[in-house]
C-alpha positions in Angstrom: 81.9 92.2 181.0 81.8 93.1 184.7 80.5 89.5 185.4 78.9 86.8 183.2 75.5 88.5 183.5 76.4 92.2 183.7 78.0 94.1 180.8 79.6 97.2 182.1 80.8 100.3 180.2 83.0 102.4 182.5 83.2 106.1 182.2 84.8 106.8 178.8 88.1 108.3 179.8 91.6 107.1 180.0 92.0 104.2 182.3 92.4 105.5 185.8 93.6 102.3 187.5 95.1 103.3 190.9 97.3 101.0 192.9 96.5 103.2 195.9 92.8 102.5 195.5 93.6 98.8 195.1 95.5 98.7 198.4 92.6 100.6 200.1 90.2 98.0 198.8 92.3 95.2 200.2 92.3 96.9 203.6 88.6 97.4 203.4 88.0 93.6 202.7 90.1 92.8 205.8 89.3 95.7 208.2 85.5 95.7 207.4 85.2 91.9 207.1 82.4 91.8 209.8 80.4 94.5 208.0 80.8 92.7 204.7 80.2 89.2 206.1 76.5 89.1 205.0 77.8 89.2 201.4 79.7 85.9 201.9 78.2 82.4 201.7 79.4 81.3 205.2 77.5 84.1 207.0 75.7 82.7 210.1 72.1 83.9 210.4 70.4 84.5 213.7 67.3 82.6 212.5 66.9 78.9 211.9 65.4 76.8 209.2 62.8 75.7 211.8 61.7 79.3 212.3 61.4 79.8 208.5 59.4 76.6 208.1 56.7 77.9 210.6 56.1 81.0 208.5 56.1 79.5 205.0 52.3 79.0 204.9 51.6 82.8 204.9 50.9 84.0 201.4 50.9 87.7 202.4 53.6 89.3 204.5 53.6 92.8 205.9 57.0 94.4 206.5 57.2 97.4 208.7 60.5 99.4 208.7 62.3 102.5 207.6 65.4 103.2 205.4 67.9 100.4 205.3 65.7 98.1 207.3 63.3 97.8 204.3 64.7 99.3 201.1 66.9 96.3 200.3 63.9 93.9 200.6 61.9 96.2 198.4 64.7 96.1 195.8 64.8 92.3 195.9 61.0 91.9 195.7 60.6 94.2 192.7 63.7 93.1 190.8 62.8 89.4 191.1 59.0 89.7 191.1 58.7 87.3 188.1 60.0 84.5 190.3 57.8 85.3 193.3 54.3 84.0 193.9 53.7 85.5 197.4 52.9 89.1 198.2 54.7 91.6 200.5 53.1 94.8 201.7 55.7 97.4 202.6 55.0 100.0 205.3 58.0 102.4 205.1 56.7 105.9 205.8 54.4 107.9 208.1 51.2 108.1 206.0 48.2 110.0 207.2 45.9 107.7 205.1 47.0 104.7 207.1 44.1 102.7 208.5 43.8 100.0 211.1 43.3 96.5 209.6 39.7 95.2 210.0 40.4 91.9 208.3 40.1 89.1 211.0 42.5 86.8 209.0 45.7 86.1 210.9 48.6 88.0 209.3 52.4 87.8 209.4 54.1 91.0 210.3 57.9 91.4 210.2 59.0 94.5 212.1 62.5 95.7 211.5 64.7 98.4 213.2 68.3 98.0 214.1 68.1 100.4 217.1 64.6 99.2 218.0 63.7 102.8 218.7 62.9 104.2 215.2 59.9 106.5 215.8 58.2 105.9 212.4 58.5 102.1 212.8 57.1 102.3 216.4 54.2 104.4 215.2 53.3 102.1 212.3 53.7 99.0 214.4 51.5 100.5 217.2 48.7 101.0 214.7 49.0 98.0 212.5 50.0 94.9 214.4 47.5 92.9 216.4 48.0 90.5 219.3 46.5 87.6 217.3 48.9 88.2 214.3 52.1 86.3 214.0 54.7 88.9 214.7 58.5 88.7 214.1 60.9 91.4 215.2 64.4 92.0 213.8 66.3 94.3 216.2 69.6 94.4 217.9 70.3 92.8 221.3 69.8 95.8 223.5 67.1 97.3 225.7 64.9 99.0 223.2 61.3 99.7 222.5 60.7 97.0 219.9 62.4 94.3 221.9 60.2 95.2 224.9 57.1 95.2 222.6 58.0 91.8 221.3 58.3 90.4 224.8 54.9 91.9 225.6 53.4 90.2 222.5 55.3 87.0 223.1 56.6 87.4 219.6 59.9 85.9 218.3 62.9 88.2 218.1 65.7 87.8 215.5 68.9 89.6 216.3 70.0 92.4 214.0 73.8 92.1 214.4 75.0 95.4 215.9 78.1 95.6 213.6 75.9 95.7 210.5 74.4 99.1 209.7 70.9 99.2 208.2 72.0 100.3 204.7 74.5 97.5 204.6 72.1 94.8 205.9 70.4 93.8 202.7 72.0 90.3 202.6 71.8 89.8 206.4 68.7 88.6 208.3 67.0 91.9 207.3 66.7 91.0 203.6 67.3 87.2 203.6 64.6 86.2 206.0 61.9 87.7 203.8 63.6 86.4 200.7 63.5 82.9 202.0 59.8 83.3 202.9 58.9 84.2 199.4 60.8 81.3 197.9 64.1 82.8 196.8 67.5 81.1 197.3 69.6 83.1 199.8 72.8 81.2 198.9 72.7 82.5 195.3 72.9 86.2 196.5 76.2 85.6 198.2 78.8 86.6 195.6 81.5 88.5 197.3 84.0 85.7 197.5 83.7 85.0 193.8 83.9 88.7 192.8 87.1 89.6 194.8 88.8 86.8 192.8 87.6 88.3 189.5 90.3 90.6 188.1 88.0 92.3 185.6 85.5 93.1 188.4 88.2 94.6 190.7 89.8 96.6 187.9 86.5 98.0 186.7 85.5 98.8 190.2 88.7 100.7 190.9 88.6 102.6 187.6 85.0 103.5 188.3 85.8 104.9 191.8 88.9 106.7 190.4 86.7 108.5 187.9 84.0 109.4 190.4 86.7 110.9 192.7 87.9 113.0 189.7 84.3 114.2 189.1 84.0 115.3 192.7 87.2 117.1 192.6 85.8 119.0 189.6 82.6 119.9 191.5 80.4 117.3 189.7 78.6 115.8 192.7 75.2 114.9 191.2 74.9 111.2 190.2 72.0 110.8 187.9 70.6 107.3 187.2 68.9 106.9 183.9 66.9 103.7 184.7 65.4 101.8 181.8 64.0 99.0 184.0 60.8 99.7 186.0 61.5 96.7 188.2 64.8 98.3 189.4 63.4 101.5 190.8 63.7 100.3 194.3 67.2 98.9 193.7 68.2 102.5 193.0 66.2 103.9 196.0 68.3 101.5 198.1 71.4 102.7 196.2 70.3 106.3 196.8 70.2 105.9 200.6 73.5 103.9 200.6 75.4 106.6 198.8 73.8 109.7 200.3 73.8 108.6 203.9 77.3 107.0 203.7 79.1 109.9 202.0 77.2 113.0 202.9 79.5 114.3 205.6 82.1 117.1 206.2 80.6 119.1 203.3 81.3 116.2 200.9 79.2 113.7 199.3 77.2 112.6 196.2 73.6 113.4 195.5 72.0 110.4 193.6 69.0 111.3 191.5 66.8 108.6 190.0 65.0 109.1 186.7 62.7 106.8 184.8 63.5 106.7 181.1 62.4 107.0 178.3 59.5 108.7 180.1 61.8 111.4 181.5 63.3 112.1 178.0 60.2 114.3 177.7 60.8 116.3 180.9 64.4 116.2 182.1 66.6 115.2 179.2 66.8 118.7 177.7 68.4 119.8 181.0 70.8 116.8 181.1 72.0 117.5 177.6 72.2 121.3 177.5 72.0 122.4 181.1 74.8 123.0 183.7 77.6 120.4 183.5 77.5 119.4 187.2 76.5 115.8 186.9 77.7 112.3 185.9 75.4 109.6 184.8 74.5 105.9 185.1 72.6 104.1 182.4 70.9 100.9 183.7 69.1 98.4 181.5 67.8 94.9 182.0 67.2 92.7 178.9 63.6 91.7 179.2 62.6 88.7 177.2 59.1 88.1 175.8 57.8 91.6 175.8 54.8 92.6 173.7 55.3 93.0 170.0 54.1 95.8 167.7 50.9 95.1 165.8 52.1 95.5 162.2 48.5 95.9 160.9 48.2 99.2 162.9 51.4 100.9 161.6 50.7 104.0 159.6 53.0 105.2 156.7 56.3 106.7 157.7 56.7 104.4 160.8 57.6 101.2 159.1 60.8 101.2 161.1 59.0 99.8 164.1 57.6 96.9 162.1 58.1 93.5 164.0 59.8 95.3 166.9 59.1 94.5 170.5 58.8 96.9 173.4 62.2 95.7 174.5 63.7 96.4 171.0 62.4 100.0 171.1 63.5 100.6 174.7 67.1 99.3 174.0 67.3 101.4 170.8 66.4 104.5 172.9 69.2 103.6 175.4 71.8 103.2 172.6 70.7 106.5 171.0 70.9 108.4 174.2 74.4 107.0 174.9 75.5 108.0 171.5 74.3 111.6 172.0 76.0 111.7 175.5 79.3 110.6 173.9 79.1 113.2 171.2 78.4 115.9 173.8 81.2 114.5 176.1 78.8 114.0 179.0 80.3 111.4 181.4 78.4 108.2 181.9 78.8 104.6 182.7 76.4 101.8 181.7 75.1 98.6 183.2 73.4 96.0 180.9 71.9 93.0 182.8 71.3 89.9 180.7 69.8 87.7 183.5 67.4 88.6 186.2 68.1 86.3 189.1 69.5 86.2 192.7 73.1 85.8 191.6 73.0 88.9 189.4 71.3 91.0 192.0 73.8 89.9 194.6 76.6 91.0 192.3 75.0 94.4 191.9 74.7 94.8 195.7 78.4 93.9 196.1 79.5 96.4 193.4 77.6 99.3 194.9 78.5 98.5 198.5 82.2 98.2 197.7 82.1 101.3 195.6 80.5 103.3 198.4 82.9 102.1 201.1 85.9 102.8 198.9 84.7 106.3 198.0 84.1 107.0 201.7 87.6 105.9 202.7 89.1 108.0 199.8 87.1 111.1 200.9 88.2 110.6 204.5 84.6 110.2 205.8 83.2 107.4 207.8 80.8 105.5 205.4 79.1 103.7 208.3 77.6 106.4 210.5 74.9 109.1 210.0 75.4 111.6 212.9 73.4 114.5 211.6 70.2 112.4 211.2 70.2 112.0 214.9 69.8 115.7 215.3 66.3 115.6 213.7 65.4 112.5 215.8 66.3 114.3 219.0 64.5 117.5 218.1 61.3 115.6 217.1 61.3 113.9 220.5 61.6 117.3 222.3 58.7 118.7 220.3 56.4 115.7 220.9 57.1 115.8 224.6 55.7 119.4 224.7 53.1 118.9 222.0 49.7 120.3 223.0 48.1 120.7 219.6 44.6 119.2 219.2 42.3 119.1 216.2 
C-alpha cells in the first residue's frame, strides 16, 4: 500500500532503491520548501475567511485561466464531483465559439494568472467579465495587466505567491480558494508532512523514480496512462502539464499520453501490446461503489459469466486482465488502485506526482520549475499581433 487509500504496484523489476535518490529527495524537501509549502497544513493563504464568506452564496462560479492556473482546480472538481453541490464553469482556451454573456444575473468570476499577462486569459476576461459581476483576481504582486484591470474594476486581488509556479500551485490559493467555495475541506488536502514520515511511501517513490530513469536511459520516454476512471481525466491533464513542462528541456523529458480505457482497448491497445517498445505505462483505477448492475433477465446464452455483475466489477476485471497480458508480454507498468475518493486521497496523489517530477528533474539535471521555450511563442505572437492587418 502506498497509503491507506492507495494500493500501488511499482514497476515489476528488481527493487531499485537508490540511496543517492533518497539524499536528493531530502535536499529537495529542504531547498524547495517554499515551493512545496502549499502541500503542508501550515501554509498561510493570501485570502481570509471573511473574503470566502462573502462569496459562498454564489451557486455558479466561472474560472478563467490557462495551464497550471486552472488544471488543478479542474482535477479537484471532477475527481470529487460526488461531494460537490455547486457548479464551476472553466474557461481555459481560446475558443472561437465563445459568446458574451447576456444573462443579467450577477456572476462570480475568478480570473487567475501568475504573471498577470497571459494573453489567452486577458482575451477571455475582456470578453466575459462585466463590471456588475463580482470579480476576484489571483495574480502575483507586480505591475501587470490583470492587476491593473482589477484596480479599474475595483475588484479584489489575491496574491499569487511569486515563488510558486503555476503547475505547482494546485494546493495554494489557486486551487484552494475555489475548493473552499464549493464546500471542500482545504485542510484535508495537505498531506506532505504525513507522507514524508511514511517509509513505504518514500521507498515506493524512490523505486518508482529509479525505474523511470532506467526507462529514459533505454530511450523509453513515452508515459502512457491507462485511465479506468472518467472522473480522473483532468487529474491526468494536470499531471501531463506537470511532467511535460517541468522535464522537457535540453532534449530530455517525458511525453505523457492519456488514454481512456476500456474504450481505447478498441483503438490503441493493439499498438500498445504489439507495437514499438518505446513506452512505459500507468494503470489508474478508482473503486466506484454502487454502480449499475447487470439486468439478469436480459442476458443471452453464452454470457452467463456477467450475471449479477456491476459495471465496476466488469471494469475492474478488464483492468486485471490487461495487467496480466502486460506482465506476460513483459511490458513495464505501474498501477494505482484508489479505494476512497476524498480530499485526503487526492492530496496524496498530488504530493506523489509533484515529488516524483521534481526528483526526476534534479536527476536529469534540468530545472523542473521553468519553461523558457514557451516564452518564445508568447513573444512571437505579440510581434505578429502588433503588425496584424488582417480583416474579415
